Jmol script that loads the backbone (N, CA, C; Angstrom):
load data "model"
ATOM      1  N   MET A   1     125.980 144.986 100.307  1.00  0.00           N
ATOM      2  CA  MET A   1     124.960 145.788 101.004  1.00  0.00           C
ATOM      3  C   MET A   1     124.757 147.515 100.604  1.00  0.00           C
ATOM      4  N   THR A   2     123.648 147.915 100.382  1.00  0.00           N
ATOM      5  CA  THR A   2     123.824 149.279  99.913  1.00  0.00           C
ATOM      6  C   THR A   2     123.538 150.394 100.942  1.00  0.00           C
ATOM      7  N   ILE A   3     124.087 151.614 100.998  1.00  0.00           N
ATOM      8  CA  ILE A   3     123.700 151.990 101.929  1.00  0.00           C
ATOM      9  C   ILE A   3     123.276 153.410 100.949  1.00  0.00           C
ATOM     10  N   ASN A   4     121.652 154.139 101.579  1.00  0.00           N
ATOM     11  CA  ASN A   4     120.945 155.076 101.188  1.00  0.00           C
ATOM     12  C   ASN A   4     121.877 156.507 101.503  1.00  0.00           C
ATOM     13  N   LEU A   5     122.381 157.386 100.793  1.00  0.00           N
ATOM     14  CA  LEU A   5     123.292 158.482 101.876  1.00  0.00           C
ATOM     15  C   LEU A   5     122.218 159.880 101.700  1.00  0.00           C
ATOM     16  N   LEU A   6     120.860 159.820 101.067  1.00  0.00           N
ATOM     17  CA  LEU A   6     120.476 161.001 101.110  1.00  0.00           C
ATOM     18  C   LEU A   6     119.367 160.669 102.041  1.00  0.00           C
ATOM     19  N   PRO A   7     119.094 160.266 102.908  1.00  0.00           N
ATOM     20  CA  PRO A   7     118.414 161.163 104.119  1.00  0.00           C
ATOM     21  C   PRO A   7     119.799 161.765 104.766  1.00  0.00           C
ATOM     22  N   LEU A   8     120.750 161.215 104.884  1.00  0.00           N
ATOM     23  CA  LEU A   8     121.995 161.461 105.789  1.00  0.00           C
ATOM     24  C   LEU A   8     122.048 162.967 105.024  1.00  0.00           C
ATOM     25  N   VAL A   9     122.274 163.142 103.954  1.00  0.00           N
ATOM     26  CA  VAL A   9     122.884 164.383 103.465  1.00  0.00           C
ATOM     27  C   VAL A   9     121.521 165.441 103.760  1.00  0.00           C
ATOM     28  N   LEU A  10     120.131 164.554 103.595  1.00  0.00           N
ATOM     29  CA  LEU A  10     118.952 165.671 103.686  1.00  0.00           C
ATOM     30  C   LEU A  10     118.975 166.026 105.378  1.00  0.00           C
ATOM     31  N   LEU A  11     119.142 165.324 106.462  1.00  0.00           N
ATOM     32  CA  LEU A  11     118.844 165.473 107.616  1.00  0.00           C
ATOM     33  C   LEU A  11     120.352 166.459 108.114  1.00  0.00           C
ATOM     34  N   SER A  12     121.286 166.328 107.508  1.00  0.00           N
ATOM     35  CA  SER A  12     122.760 167.262 107.535  1.00  0.00           C
ATOM     36  C   SER A  12     122.558 168.718 106.789  1.00  0.00           C
ATOM     37  N   ALA A  13     121.868 168.570 105.452  1.00  0.00           N
ATOM     38  CA  ALA A  13     121.477 170.232 105.043  1.00  0.00           C
ATOM     39  C   ALA A  13     120.548 171.103 105.416  1.00  0.00           C
ATOM     40  N   CYS A  14     119.282 170.179 106.351  1.00  0.00           N
ATOM     41  CA  CYS A  14     118.532 170.632 107.270  1.00  0.00           C
ATOM     42  C   CYS A  14     119.145 171.876 108.293  1.00  0.00           C
ATOM     43  N   LEU A  15     120.339 171.082 108.714  1.00  0.00           N
ATOM     44  CA  LEU A  15     120.690 171.246 109.681  1.00  0.00           C
ATOM     45  C   LEU A  15     121.706 172.632 110.135  1.00  0.00           C
ATOM     46  N   THR A  16     122.708 172.320 108.713  1.00  0.00           N
ATOM     47  CA  THR A  16     124.009 173.073 108.697  1.00  0.00           C
ATOM     48  C   THR A  16     124.201 173.931 107.177  1.00  0.00           C
ATOM     49  N   PHE A  17     123.233 174.409 106.349  1.00  0.00           N
ATOM     50  CA  PHE A  17     122.975 175.104 105.078  1.00  0.00           C
ATOM     51  C   PHE A  17     123.747 176.372 106.116  1.00  0.00           C
ATOM     52  N   ILE A  18     124.627 176.180 104.617  1.00  0.00           N
ATOM     53  CA  ILE A  18     124.668 177.845 104.495  1.00  0.00           C
ATOM     54  C   ILE A  18     124.347 178.744 102.832  1.00  0.00           C
ATOM     55  N   SER A  19     123.885 179.995 103.604  1.00  0.00           N
ATOM     56  CA  SER A  19     122.936 180.925 102.578  1.00  0.00           C
ATOM     57  C   SER A  19     124.091 181.215 101.383  1.00  0.00           C
ATOM     58  N   CYS A  20     123.739 180.864  99.971  1.00  0.00           N
ATOM     59  CA  CYS A  20     124.417 181.265  99.230  1.00  0.00           C
ATOM     60  C   CYS A  20     123.946 182.277  98.532  1.00  0.00           C
ATOM     61  N   GLY A  21     122.392 183.131  99.237  1.00  0.00           N
ATOM     62  CA  GLY A  21     121.884 184.437  98.637  1.00  0.00           C
ATOM     63  C   GLY A  21     122.268 185.634  99.879  1.00  0.00           C
ATOM     64  N   ASN A  22     121.952 186.622  99.357  1.00  0.00           N
ATOM     65  CA  ASN A  22     122.506 188.070  99.911  1.00  0.00           C
ATOM     66  C   ASN A  22     121.114 188.504 100.603  1.00  0.00           C
ATOM     67  N   ASN A  23     120.137 188.354 100.743  1.00  0.00           N
ATOM     68  CA  ASN A  23     118.758 188.153 101.671  1.00  0.00           C
ATOM     69  C   ASN A  23     119.280 187.392 102.809  1.00  0.00           C
ATOM     70  N   ALA A  24     118.718 188.630 104.182  1.00  0.00           N
ATOM     71  CA  ALA A  24     118.770 188.047 105.345  1.00  0.00           C
ATOM     72  C   ALA A  24     117.615 187.939 105.676  1.00  0.00           C
ATOM     73  N   VAL A  25     117.157 186.729 106.426  1.00  0.00           N
ATOM     74  CA  VAL A  25     115.774 186.175 106.925  1.00  0.00           C
ATOM     75  C   VAL A  25     115.591 186.238 108.183  1.00  0.00           C
ATOM     76  N   THR A  26     114.850 186.760 108.829  1.00  0.00           N
ATOM     77  CA  THR A  26     115.072 186.437 110.267  1.00  0.00           C
ATOM     78  C   THR A  26     113.835 186.327 111.215  1.00  0.00           C
ATOM     79  N   SER A  27     113.220 185.801 112.220  1.00  0.00           N
ATOM     80  CA  SER A  27     112.647 185.071 112.114  1.00  0.00           C
ATOM     81  C   SER A  27     112.082 185.448 113.799  1.00  0.00           C
ATOM     82  N   SER A  28     110.728 185.903 113.758  1.00  0.00           N
ATOM     83  CA  SER A  28     110.323 185.538 115.458  1.00  0.00           C
ATOM     84  C   SER A  28     109.347 184.384 116.023  1.00  0.00           C
ATOM     85  N   VAL A  29     110.096 184.209 117.020  1.00  0.00           N
ATOM     86  CA  VAL A  29     109.132 183.020 117.332  1.00  0.00           C
ATOM     87  C   VAL A  29     108.087 183.633 118.758  1.00  0.00           C
ATOM     88  N   PRO A  30     106.305 183.406 118.399  1.00  0.00           N
ATOM     89  CA  PRO A  30     106.606 183.990 120.041  1.00  0.00           C
ATOM     90  C   PRO A  30     106.311 183.253 121.142  1.00  0.00           C
ATOM     91  N   ASP A  31     106.347 183.847 122.248  1.00  0.00           N
ATOM     92  CA  ASP A  31     106.297 182.796 123.185  1.00  0.00           C
ATOM     93  C   ASP A  31     105.258 181.921 123.678  1.00  0.00           C
ATOM     94  N   SER A  32     104.218 182.067 122.960  1.00  0.00           N
ATOM     95  CA  SER A  32     102.785 181.809 123.004  1.00  0.00           C
ATOM     96  C   SER A  32     102.106 181.315 121.865  1.00  0.00           C
ATOM     97  N   PRO A  33     101.461 180.059 121.136  1.00  0.00           N
ATOM     98  CA  PRO A  33     100.888 180.159 120.089  1.00  0.00           C
ATOM     99  C   PRO A  33      99.647 181.162 120.433  1.00  0.00           C
ATOM    100  N   ARG A  34     100.085 181.610 118.680  1.00  0.00           N
ATOM    101  CA  ARG A  34      98.562 182.407 118.268  1.00  0.00           C
ATOM    102  C   ARG A  34      97.695 181.714 117.821  1.00  0.00           C
ATOM    103  N   THR A  35      96.384 182.523 119.035  1.00  0.00           N
ATOM    104  CA  THR A  35      95.189 181.979 118.611  1.00  0.00           C
ATOM    105  C   THR A  35      94.163 183.037 117.564  1.00  0.00           C
ATOM    106  N   ASP A  36      94.585 183.851 117.548  1.00  0.00           N
ATOM    107  CA  ASP A  36      93.580 185.336 116.942  1.00  0.00           C
ATOM    108  C   ASP A  36      93.860 184.387 115.262  1.00  0.00           C
ATOM    109  N   ILE A  37      94.326 184.060 114.847  1.00  0.00           N
ATOM    110  CA  ILE A  37      94.488 183.763 113.195  1.00  0.00           C
ATOM    111  C   ILE A  37      93.941 183.299 112.939  1.00  0.00           C
ATOM    112  N   THR A  38      92.422 183.374 111.601  1.00  0.00           N
ATOM    113  CA  THR A  38      91.756 181.793 111.250  1.00  0.00           C
ATOM    114  C   THR A  38      92.153 181.885 110.180  1.00  0.00           C
ATOM    115  N   THR A  39      91.939 180.996 109.440  1.00  0.00           N
ATOM    116  CA  THR A  39      92.371 179.962 108.559  1.00  0.00           C
ATOM    117  C   THR A  39      92.156 181.045 107.272  1.00  0.00           C
ATOM    118  N   PRO A  40      91.261 181.171 107.060  1.00  0.00           N
ATOM    119  CA  PRO A  40      90.746 182.552 106.107  1.00  0.00           C
ATOM    120  C   PRO A  40      91.748 183.650 105.855  1.00  0.00           C
ATOM    121  N   GLU A  41      91.812 184.260 107.159  1.00  0.00           N
ATOM    122  CA  GLU A  41      92.844 185.472 107.583  1.00  0.00           C
ATOM    123  C   GLU A  41      94.382 185.267 106.846  1.00  0.00           C
ATOM    124  N   LEU A  42      94.932 183.627 107.199  1.00  0.00           N
ATOM    125  CA  LEU A  42      96.102 183.133 107.162  1.00  0.00           C
ATOM    126  C   LEU A  42      95.942 182.796 105.575  1.00  0.00           C
ATOM    127  N   ASP A  43      95.068 182.101 104.744  1.00  0.00           N
ATOM    128  CA  ASP A  43      95.424 182.237 103.637  1.00  0.00           C
ATOM    129  C   ASP A  43      95.112 183.521 102.715  1.00  0.00           C
ATOM    130  N   THR A  44      94.418 184.550 103.301  1.00  0.00           N
ATOM    131  CA  THR A  44      94.763 185.608 102.700  1.00  0.00           C
ATOM    132  C   THR A  44      96.037 186.020 102.699  1.00  0.00           C
ATOM    133  N   ALA A  45      96.668 186.036 103.963  1.00  0.00           N
ATOM    134  CA  ALA A  45      98.061 186.727 104.218  1.00  0.00           C
ATOM    135  C   ALA A  45      99.199 186.477 103.676  1.00  0.00           C
ATOM    136  N   LEU A  46      99.215 184.784 103.011  1.00  0.00           N
ATOM    137  CA  LEU A  46      99.793 183.896 102.372  1.00  0.00           C
ATOM    138  C   LEU A  46      99.858 183.858 100.874  1.00  0.00           C
ATOM    139  N   SER A  47      98.590 184.731 100.207  1.00  0.00           N
ATOM    140  CA  SER A  47      98.379 184.675  98.947  1.00  0.00           C
ATOM    141  C   SER A  47      98.746 186.268  98.437  1.00  0.00           C
ATOM    142  N   ASN A  48      98.682 186.990  99.681  1.00  0.00           N
ATOM    143  CA  ASN A  48      99.659 188.271  99.717  1.00  0.00           C
ATOM    144  C   ASN A  48     100.910 188.299  99.773  1.00  0.00           C
ATOM    145  N   ALA A  49     101.585 187.598 100.310  1.00  0.00           N
ATOM    146  CA  ALA A  49     102.854 187.570 101.050  1.00  0.00           C
ATOM    147  C   ALA A  49     104.041 187.571  99.474  1.00  0.00           C
ATOM    148  N   PRO A  50     105.061 188.394  99.908  1.00  0.00           N
ATOM    149  CA  PRO A  50     106.128 188.725  98.926  1.00  0.00           C
ATOM    150  C   PRO A  50     106.774 187.037  98.557  1.00  0.00           C
ATOM    151  N   VAL A  51     106.820 187.367  96.818  1.00  0.00           N
ATOM    152  CA  VAL A  51     108.015 185.903  96.961  1.00  0.00           C
ATOM    153  C   VAL A  51     109.529 185.863  97.117  1.00  0.00           C
ATOM    154  N   LEU A  52     109.333 184.580  98.067  1.00  0.00           N
ATOM    155  CA  LEU A  52     110.665 184.999  98.862  1.00  0.00           C
ATOM    156  C   LEU A  52     111.801 183.651  97.979  1.00  0.00           C
ATOM    157  N   SER A  53     112.850 183.972  97.599  1.00  0.00           N
ATOM    158  CA  SER A  53     113.644 182.970  97.121  1.00  0.00           C
ATOM    159  C   SER A  53     115.420 183.166  97.453  1.00  0.00           C
ATOM    160  N   THR A  54     115.586 182.096  97.681  1.00  0.00           N
ATOM    161  CA  THR A  54     116.661 181.627  98.436  1.00  0.00           C
ATOM    162  C   THR A  54     117.431 180.668  97.906  1.00  0.00           C
ATOM    163  N   CYS A  55     118.441 180.460  98.609  1.00  0.00           N
ATOM    164  CA  CYS A  55     119.219 179.501  98.331  1.00  0.00           C
ATOM    165  C   CYS A  55     120.462 178.967  99.079  1.00  0.00           C
ATOM    166  N   TYR A  56     120.799 177.466  99.098  1.00  0.00           N
ATOM    167  CA  TYR A  56     121.509 177.212  99.849  1.00  0.00           C
ATOM    168  C   TYR A  56     122.242 176.620  99.799  1.00  0.00           C
ATOM    169  N   GLN A  57     124.070 176.187 100.211  1.00  0.00           N
ATOM    170  CA  GLN A  57     124.868 175.359  99.796  1.00  0.00           C
ATOM    171  C   GLN A  57     125.478 174.084 101.190  1.00  0.00           C
ATOM    172  N   LEU A  58     125.653 173.075 100.833  1.00  0.00           N
ATOM    173  CA  LEU A  58     125.969 172.401 102.337  1.00  0.00           C
ATOM    174  C   LEU A  58     127.086 171.615 101.636  1.00  0.00           C
ATOM    175  N   VAL A  59     128.317 171.836 102.201  1.00  0.00           N
ATOM    176  CA  VAL A  59     129.782 170.704 101.865  1.00  0.00           C
ATOM    177  C   VAL A  59     129.690 170.362 103.201  1.00  0.00           C
ATOM    178  N   THR A  60     130.301 168.793 103.102  1.00  0.00           N
ATOM    179  CA  THR A  60     130.638 167.933 103.976  1.00  0.00           C
ATOM    180  C   THR A  60     131.450 166.840 103.721  1.00  0.00           C
ATOM    181  N   GLY A  61     131.236 166.354 104.470  1.00  0.00           N
ATOM    182  CA  GLY A  61     132.036 165.265 104.948  1.00  0.00           C
ATOM    183  C   GLY A  61     133.495 165.217 105.275  1.00  0.00           C
ATOM    184  N   SER A  62     133.977 163.882 105.413  1.00  0.00           N
ATOM    185  CA  SER A  62     135.772 163.662 105.714  1.00  0.00           C
ATOM    186  C   SER A  62     136.641 164.858 104.751  1.00  0.00           C
ATOM    187  N   ARG A  63     136.303 164.650 104.063  1.00  0.00           N
ATOM    188  CA  ARG A  63     137.100 165.306 102.466  1.00  0.00           C
ATOM    189  C   ARG A  63     136.460 166.454 102.056  1.00  0.00           C
ATOM    190  N   GLU A  64     135.588 166.514 102.730  1.00  0.00           N
ATOM    191  CA  GLU A  64     134.801 168.433 102.646  1.00  0.00           C
ATOM    192  C   GLU A  64     134.355 168.008 100.533  1.00  0.00           C
ATOM    193  N   LYS A  65     134.173 166.491  99.928  1.00  0.00           N
ATOM    194  CA  LYS A  65     133.887 166.591  99.055  1.00  0.00           C
ATOM    195  C   LYS A  65     132.277 166.873  98.851  1.00  0.00           C
ATOM    196  N   ASP A  66     131.681 166.132  99.636  1.00  0.00           N
ATOM    197  CA  ASP A  66     129.977 165.898  99.533  1.00  0.00           C
ATOM    198  C   ASP A  66     128.989 167.278  99.524  1.00  0.00           C
ATOM    199  N   THR A  67     128.397 167.593  98.526  1.00  0.00           N
ATOM    200  CA  THR A  67     127.543 168.693  98.227  1.00  0.00           C
ATOM    201  C   THR A  67     126.556 168.223  97.872  1.00  0.00           C
ATOM    202  N   ALA A  68     125.427 169.604  98.850  1.00  0.00           N
ATOM    203  CA  ALA A  68     124.014 169.298  98.576  1.00  0.00           C
ATOM    204  C   ALA A  68     123.908 170.976  98.211  1.00  0.00           C
ATOM    205  N   PHE A  69     122.744 171.014  97.397  1.00  0.00           N
ATOM    206  CA  PHE A  69     122.439 172.384  96.543  1.00  0.00           C
ATOM    207  C   PHE A  69     121.347 172.671  96.768  1.00  0.00           C
ATOM    208  N   ILE A  70     120.054 173.691  97.475  1.00  0.00           N
ATOM    209  CA  ILE A  70     118.850 173.603  96.842  1.00  0.00           C
ATOM    210  C   ILE A  70     118.420 175.039  96.838  1.00  0.00           C
ATOM    211  N   ARG A  71     118.018 175.237  95.861  1.00  0.00           N
ATOM    212  CA  ARG A  71     117.063 176.457  95.436  1.00  0.00           C
ATOM    213  C   ARG A  71     115.618 177.065  95.808  1.00  0.00           C
ATOM    214  N   LEU A  72     115.665 177.519  96.661  1.00  0.00           N
ATOM    215  CA  LEU A  72     113.919 177.592  97.226  1.00  0.00           C
ATOM    216  C   LEU A  72     113.296 178.673  96.771  1.00  0.00           C
ATOM    217  N   THR A  73     111.976 178.807  96.495  1.00  0.00           N
ATOM    218  CA  THR A  73     111.210 179.777  95.723  1.00  0.00           C
ATOM    219  C   THR A  73     110.201 179.487  96.741  1.00  0.00           C
ATOM    220  N   VAL A  74     109.369 180.544  97.442  1.00  0.00           N
ATOM    221  CA  VAL A  74     108.200 180.197  97.981  1.00  0.00           C
ATOM    222  C   VAL A  74     107.319 181.132  97.401  1.00  0.00           C
ATOM    223  N   ASP A  75     105.956 181.084  96.544  1.00  0.00           N
ATOM    224  CA  ASP A  75     104.868 182.335  96.359  1.00  0.00           C
ATOM    225  C   ASP A  75     103.544 182.065  97.104  1.00  0.00           C
ATOM    226  N   GLY A  76     103.326 182.313  98.532  1.00  0.00           N
ATOM    227  CA  GLY A  76     102.154 182.216  98.859  1.00  0.00           C
ATOM    228  C   GLY A  76     102.412 180.651  99.713  1.00  0.00           C
ATOM    229  N   THR A  77     101.776 179.616  99.450  1.00  0.00           N
ATOM    230  CA  THR A  77     101.672 178.471 100.079  1.00  0.00           C
ATOM    231  C   THR A  77     102.540 177.425  98.531  1.00  0.00           C
ATOM    232  N   ASP A  78     102.801 177.936  97.663  1.00  0.00           N
ATOM    233  CA  ASP A  78     103.268 177.359  96.771  1.00  0.00           C
ATOM    234  C   ASP A  78     104.749 177.394  96.716  1.00  0.00           C
ATOM    235  N   VAL A  79     105.674 176.038  96.941  1.00  0.00           N
ATOM    236  CA  VAL A  79     106.855 175.935  96.668  1.00  0.00           C
ATOM    237  C   VAL A  79     107.638 175.509  95.564  1.00  0.00           C
ATOM    238  N   THR A  80     108.877 176.117  94.987  1.00  0.00           N
ATOM    239  CA  THR A  80     108.957 175.480  93.853  1.00  0.00           C
ATOM    240  C   THR A  80     110.966 175.522  93.966  1.00  0.00           C
ATOM    241  N   GLY A  81     111.818 174.610  93.439  1.00  0.00           N
ATOM    242  CA  GLY A  81     113.313 175.424  93.135  1.00  0.00           C
ATOM    243  C   GLY A  81     114.065 174.104  92.285  1.00  0.00           C
ATOM    244  N   THR A  82     115.263 174.005  92.720  1.00  0.00           N
ATOM    245  CA  THR A  82     116.012 173.122  92.447  1.00  0.00           C
ATOM    246  C   THR A  82     116.745 171.955  93.409  1.00  0.00           C
ATOM    247  N   PHE A  83     116.969 171.300  93.223  1.00  0.00           N
ATOM    248  CA  PHE A  83     118.035 170.399  94.298  1.00  0.00           C
ATOM    249  C   PHE A  83     118.816 169.067  93.416  1.00  0.00           C
ATOM    250  N   SER A  84     120.290 169.458  93.849  1.00  0.00           N
ATOM    251  CA  SER A  84     121.297 168.678  93.663  1.00  0.00           C
ATOM    252  C   SER A  84     121.885 167.936  94.843  1.00  0.00           C
ATOM    253  N   THR A  85     122.492 166.938  94.475  1.00  0.00           N
ATOM    254  CA  THR A  85     123.483 166.214  95.878  1.00  0.00           C
ATOM    255  C   THR A  85     124.541 165.666  94.931  1.00  0.00           C
ATOM    256  N   SER A  86     125.469 165.707  95.231  1.00  0.00           N
ATOM    257  CA  SER A  86     126.994 165.509  94.875  1.00  0.00           C
ATOM    258  C   SER A  86     127.689 164.626  95.702  1.00  0.00           C
ATOM    259  N   ILE A  87     127.356 163.270  95.895  1.00  0.00           N
ATOM    260  CA  ILE A  87     128.713 162.754  96.895  1.00  0.00           C
ATOM    261  C   ILE A  87     129.785 162.359  96.400  1.00  0.00           C
ATOM    262  N   TYR A  88     131.067 162.527  96.964  1.00  0.00           N
ATOM    263  CA  TYR A  88     132.493 162.226  96.665  1.00  0.00           C
ATOM    264  C   TYR A  88     132.005 161.175  95.661  1.00  0.00           C
ATOM    265  N   GLU A  89     132.886 160.407  94.582  1.00  0.00           N
ATOM    266  CA  GLU A  89     133.178 159.683  93.839  1.00  0.00           C
ATOM    267  C   GLU A  89     131.654 158.541  93.618  1.00  0.00           C
ATOM    268  N   LYS A  90     130.588 159.623  93.797  1.00  0.00           N
ATOM    269  CA  LYS A  90     129.324 158.328  93.990  1.00  0.00           C
ATOM    270  C   LYS A  90     128.532 159.332  92.435  1.00  0.00           C
ATOM    271  N   ASP A  91     127.343 159.160  92.225  1.00  0.00           N
ATOM    272  CA  ASP A  91     126.539 159.693  90.823  1.00  0.00           C
ATOM    273  C   ASP A  91     126.158 160.437  91.558  1.00  0.00           C
ATOM    274  N   THR A  92     125.591 161.952  90.991  1.00  0.00           N
ATOM    275  CA  THR A  92     125.280 163.107  91.251  1.00  0.00           C
ATOM    276  C   THR A  92     123.337 163.092  91.038  1.00  0.00           C
ATOM    277  N   ARG A  93     122.708 163.507  91.420  1.00  0.00           N
ATOM    278  CA  ARG A  93     121.429 163.140  91.725  1.00  0.00           C
ATOM    279  C   ARG A  93     120.971 165.132  91.068  1.00  0.00           C
ATOM    280  N   LYS A  94     120.250 165.461  90.282  1.00  0.00           N
ATOM    281  CA  LYS A  94     120.239 167.087  89.870  1.00  0.00           C
ATOM    282  C   LYS A  94     118.326 166.404  89.441  1.00  0.00           C
ATOM    283  N   GLY A  95     117.516 167.999  90.155  1.00  0.00           N
ATOM    284  CA  GLY A  95     116.394 168.287  89.544  1.00  0.00           C
ATOM    285  C   GLY A  95     115.434 169.049  90.072  1.00  0.00           C
ATOM    286  N   THR A  96     114.341 168.933  90.211  1.00  0.00           N
ATOM    287  CA  THR A  96     113.473 169.840  90.489  1.00  0.00           C
ATOM    288  C   THR A  96     112.333 169.642  91.620  1.00  0.00           C
ATOM    289  N   TYR A  97     111.893 170.688  92.078  1.00  0.00           N
ATOM    290  CA  TYR A  97     110.887 169.799  93.071  1.00  0.00           C
ATOM    291  C   TYR A  97     109.955 171.293  92.932  1.00  0.00           C
ATOM    292  N   ALA A  98     108.457 170.489  93.141  1.00  0.00           N
ATOM    293  CA  ALA A  98     107.484 171.820  93.593  1.00  0.00           C
ATOM    294  C   ALA A  98     106.481 170.779  94.414  1.00  0.00           C
ATOM    295  N   GLY A  99     105.975 171.746  95.271  1.00  0.00           N
ATOM    296  CA  GLY A  99     104.959 171.354  96.432  1.00  0.00           C
ATOM    297  C   GLY A  99     103.972 172.738  97.142  1.00  0.00           C
ATOM    298  N   THR A 100     103.651 172.077  98.220  1.00  0.00           N
ATOM    299  CA  THR A 100     103.286 173.551  98.731  1.00  0.00           C
ATOM    300  C   THR A 100     103.762 173.304 100.311  1.00  0.00           C
ATOM    301  N   MET A 101     103.387 174.629 101.040  1.00  0.00           N
ATOM    302  CA  MET A 101     103.515 174.793 102.510  1.00  0.00           C
ATOM    303  C   MET A 101     102.358 174.944 103.357  1.00  0.00           C
ATOM    304  N   ARG A 102     102.712 174.245 104.735  1.00  0.00           N
ATOM    305  CA  ARG A 102     101.192 174.749 105.351  1.00  0.00           C
ATOM    306  C   ARG A 102     101.858 174.038 106.260  1.00  0.00           C
ATOM    307  N   ASP A 103     101.701 175.849 107.713  1.00  0.00           N
ATOM    308  CA  ASP A 103     101.971 174.924 108.692  1.00  0.00           C
ATOM    309  C   ASP A 103     103.571 175.254 108.820  1.00  0.00           C
ATOM    310  N   SER A 104     104.561 175.886 108.117  1.00  0.00           N
ATOM    311  CA  SER A 104     105.746 176.100 107.552  1.00  0.00           C
ATOM    312  C   SER A 104     106.392 174.447 107.615  1.00  0.00           C
ATOM    313  N   ILE A 105     105.678 173.783 106.949  1.00  0.00           N
ATOM    314  CA  ILE A 105     106.346 172.593 106.397  1.00  0.00           C
ATOM    315  C   ILE A 105     105.942 172.317 104.938  1.00  0.00           C
ATOM    316  N   VAL A 106     106.994 172.278 104.224  1.00  0.00           N
ATOM    317  CA  VAL A 106     107.273 171.835 102.850  1.00  0.00           C
ATOM    318  C   VAL A 106     106.599 170.048 102.513  1.00  0.00           C
ATOM    319  N   ARG A 107     105.830 170.220 101.926  1.00  0.00           N
ATOM    320  CA  ARG A 107     105.542 168.823 101.456  1.00  0.00           C
ATOM    321  C   ARG A 107     105.508 168.934  99.470  1.00  0.00           C
ATOM    322  N   ALA A 108     106.591 168.134  99.137  1.00  0.00           N
ATOM    323  CA  ALA A 108     106.619 168.280  97.701  1.00  0.00           C
ATOM    324  C   ALA A 108     107.253 167.062  96.733  1.00  0.00           C
ATOM    325  N   VAL A 109     107.784 166.927  95.530  1.00  0.00           N
ATOM    326  CA  VAL A 109     108.114 166.034  95.007  1.00  0.00           C
ATOM    327  C   VAL A 109     109.213 166.132  94.055  1.00  0.00           C
ATOM    328  N   TRP A 110     110.402 166.117  95.310  1.00  0.00           N
ATOM    329  CA  TRP A 110     112.090 165.713  93.758  1.00  0.00           C
ATOM    330  C   TRP A 110     111.921 165.121  92.750  1.00  0.00           C
ATOM    331  N   SER A 111     111.687 165.681  91.366  1.00  0.00           N
ATOM    332  CA  SER A 111     112.025 164.700  90.500  1.00  0.00           C
ATOM    333  C   SER A 111     113.162 164.743  89.934  1.00  0.00           C
ATOM    334  N   PHE A 112     114.413 164.345  89.224  1.00  0.00           N
ATOM    335  CA  PHE A 112     115.820 164.025  89.509  1.00  0.00           C
ATOM    336  C   PHE A 112     115.968 162.819  88.439  1.00  0.00           C
ATOM    337  N   THR A 113     117.267 163.543  87.738  1.00  0.00           N
ATOM    338  CA  THR A 113     117.827 162.071  87.280  1.00  0.00           C
ATOM    339  C   THR A 113     119.569 161.983  87.725  1.00  0.00           C
ATOM    340  N   GLN A 114     119.329 160.662  87.572  1.00  0.00           N
ATOM    341  CA  GLN A 114     120.783 160.068  87.932  1.00  0.00           C
ATOM    342  C   GLN A 114     121.182 158.788  87.180  1.00  0.00           C
ATOM    343  N   GLU A 115     122.187 159.263  86.935  1.00  0.00           N
ATOM    344  CA  GLU A 115     122.876 158.244  85.772  1.00  0.00           C
ATOM    345  C   GLU A 115     122.154 158.058  84.408  1.00  0.00           C
ATOM    346  N   GLY A 116     121.115 159.096  84.329  1.00  0.00           N
ATOM    347  CA  GLY A 116     120.706 159.180  82.696  1.00  0.00           C
ATOM    348  C   GLY A 116     119.151 158.845  82.800  1.00  0.00           C
ATOM    349  N   ILE A 117     118.569 158.571  84.266  1.00  0.00           N
ATOM    350  CA  ILE A 117     117.513 157.478  84.454  1.00  0.00           C
ATOM    351  C   ILE A 117     116.553 158.347  85.668  1.00  0.00           C
ATOM    352  N   LYS A 118     115.275 158.862  84.706  1.00  0.00           N
ATOM    353  CA  LYS A 118     114.883 159.588  85.648  1.00  0.00           C
ATOM    354  C   LYS A 118     114.107 159.237  86.463  1.00  0.00           C
ATOM    355  N   ASP A 119     113.775 159.708  88.151  1.00  0.00           N
ATOM    356  CA  ASP A 119     113.232 158.698  89.361  1.00  0.00           C
ATOM    357  C   ASP A 119     112.702 160.496  89.854  1.00  0.00           C
ATOM    358  N   SER A 120     111.372 160.168  91.211  1.00  0.00           N
ATOM    359  CA  SER A 120     110.991 161.049  91.758  1.00  0.00           C
ATOM    360  C   SER A 120     110.968 160.705  92.998  1.00  0.00           C
ATOM    361  N   LEU A 121     111.201 161.448  94.659  1.00  0.00           N
ATOM    362  CA  LEU A 121     111.074 161.073  95.732  1.00  0.00           C
ATOM    363  C   LEU A 121     110.062 162.149  96.443  1.00  0.00           C
ATOM    364  N   PRO A 122     109.248 161.824  97.329  1.00  0.00           N
ATOM    365  CA  PRO A 122     108.729 163.146  98.310  1.00  0.00           C
ATOM    366  C   PRO A 122     109.423 163.558  99.559  1.00  0.00           C
ATOM    367  N   ILE A 123     110.118 164.741  99.496  1.00  0.00           N
ATOM    368  CA  ILE A 123     110.211 165.555 100.169  1.00  0.00           C
ATOM    369  C   ILE A 123     109.981 166.376 101.176  1.00  0.00           C
TER     370      ILE A 123
END
end "model"
wireframe off; spacefill off
backbone 0.3
color backbone group
């Protein structure tokens, strides 16, 4: 039986990433949803927003030798970067991803190489 550890690594990464950049990013969540922003205003705000670039690294596992690394660049609604996973005594996956962000959700395709074979996954 083969166990795919990628979903577990991605979930763990989302929950426990450690920032490897020097930029501190804070977020404020309003008590109630804003209804005064229309789609054209939001699109204009995103297109005028500064480019955000940051990276994260997760080290986990019983021997703390499983590693996930992500570099993220957000330019308006376009999202690009690199992502790699290295599970102890398993093959490493390294590649790039590109996609879009809408409502704070990133939808992208990760094109990676593992054991010299190219593949892609939606993330």
